[in-house]
C-alpha positions in Angstrom: 69.0 60.6 228.0 70.4 64.1 228.2 71.4 63.6 224.5 68.0 62.3 223.5 66.5 65.6 225.3 68.9 67.9 223.0 68.0 65.9 219.6 64.3 66.1 220.5 64.9 70.2 221.2 66.5 70.3 218.2 63.7 68.6 216.2 61.3 70.7 218.0 63.0 73.9 216.8 63.3 72.6 213.6 59.7 72.1 213.3 58.7 75.5 214.9 61.1 77.0 212.0 59.1 75.3 209.5 55.9 76.3 211.2 57.2 79.9 211.1 57.8 79.9 207.3 54.4 78.5 206.7 52.5 80.5 208.9 53.5 84.1 207.8 51.9 83.0 204.3 48.5 82.7 206.2 48.6 85.5 208.1 49.2 88.7 206.3 49.5 91.2 209.5 52.3 89.3 211.0 54.1 88.7 208.0 57.1 91.0 208.6 57.6 89.9 212.5 57.6 86.1 211.3 60.2 86.6 208.6 62.4 88.5 210.8 62.5 85.3 213.2 63.3 83.1 210.3 66.0 85.4 209.0 67.3 85.7 212.8 67.6 81.8 212.6 68.9 81.6 209.4 71.8 83.8 209.9 72.9 82.0 213.0 72.3 78.5 211.9 74.3 79.4 208.6 77.2 80.8 210.8 77.1 77.9 212.7 77.7 75.7 210.0 80.3 77.7 208.7 82.3 77.5 211.6 81.8 73.7 211.9 83.1 73.3 208.4 86.2 75.0 209.3 86.7 72.8 212.3 85.9 69.4 210.4 88.2 70.9 207.8 91.0 71.5 210.4 90.5 68.3 212.1 90.8 65.9 208.8 94.3 68.1 208.3 94.9 66.9 211.5 95.9 70.5 212.4 95.6 70.7 216.4 96.4 74.2 216.6 93.5 75.2 214.1 91.4 72.8 215.6 92.0 74.5 219.2 91.6 78.0 217.7 88.1 77.4 216.7 87.5 76.0 220.4 86.5 78.2 223.4 88.5 77.9 226.6 86.1 76.0 228.6 85.5 73.7 225.6 83.9 70.3 226.4 84.6 67.3 224.1 82.7 63.9 224.9 84.5 60.8 223.4 82.7 57.8 222.3 84.7 55.7 224.4 85.0 54.0 227.0 81.4 52.6 226.3 78.7 53.1 227.6 79.1 56.7 228.2 82.7 57.9 226.8 84.8 60.4 228.4 83.8 63.9 229.2 87.4 65.8 228.3 87.1 69.7 229.7 89.3 72.8 228.9 91.9 73.8 225.9 94.6 71.7 227.7 93.1 68.5 228.1 91.2 68.7 224.7 94.4 69.2 223.0 96.2 66.8 224.5 93.6 64.5 223.5 93.5 65.4 219.7 97.4 65.1 220.0 97.1 61.7 221.4 94.0 60.6 218.9 96.2 62.2 215.9 99.6 60.3 216.6 97.5 57.0 217.2 95.4 57.2 214.1 97.5 59.2 211.5 95.1 58.1 208.8 91.7 59.1 210.5 89.3 60.8 208.3 85.8 62.0 209.2 83.3 62.4 206.0 80.5 64.5 206.5 77.0 62.7 205.4 74.8 65.3 206.6 75.0 68.4 208.6 72.2 71.0 209.8 72.0 73.6 212.5 69.3 75.3 214.5 71.0 78.5 215.9 73.8 77.8 217.5 73.5 73.9 217.6 74.7 71.6 215.1 74.6 68.1 214.1 77.1 66.2 212.0 76.3 62.8 210.6 79.4 61.4 209.6 81.5 58.2 208.5 84.9 57.9 210.2 87.6 55.7 208.5 90.9 54.7 209.4 93.7 52.3 208.6 95.1 49.9 211.5 97.8 47.3 210.8 97.0 47.7 207.2 93.5 46.9 207.6 90.8 49.7 206.5 88.1 50.2 208.9 85.0 52.5 209.2 82.3 53.7 211.7 79.0 55.7 211.3 78.3 58.3 214.0 77.1 62.0 214.9 78.4 65.0 216.5 76.4 67.4 218.5 77.9 70.8 218.5 77.3 74.0 220.4 78.9 77.1 219.0 79.4 80.2 221.4 81.0 83.5 220.1 82.2 81.9 217.0 83.7 78.9 218.5 83.0 75.3 219.3 82.0 75.2 223.1 80.9 71.5 223.1 81.5 68.6 221.0 79.5 65.5 222.0 80.2 62.5 219.8 78.2 59.0 219.5 78.6 56.3 217.2 76.4 53.3 215.8 77.3 49.9 217.2 
């Protein structure tokens, strides 16, 4: 339910941002004010996407050091397993240990971004995760919801289909 609230919030902020873009065309007196709000949103959103793209690149390179440099000291990762709610992992040390175990167990792990968008410091990435286990290829689709703080990933919450 908490995740649904965040998705709804991001949707509303996205819609609000769209309203800002269209409303300044109709109201001449507030044009500068509205453009300033949009510009502020876009700047933070673009920065958030840049950080998440760097994170995903380091992740696909299985570079745990680079991944952890892009995460805050008090980072939170919510895994997709075990069902139904996944495991919540908090802090640099524990998140690092998880990534090391993950890459050791799945050396061919790869995430392909299908879509990415951000509103402010929040980012949603829709992805396909592929792997090879016992010579057989597999994949699953899902989304990550990120929160960026001070140029680093503070939260990464993962969800899968199926």
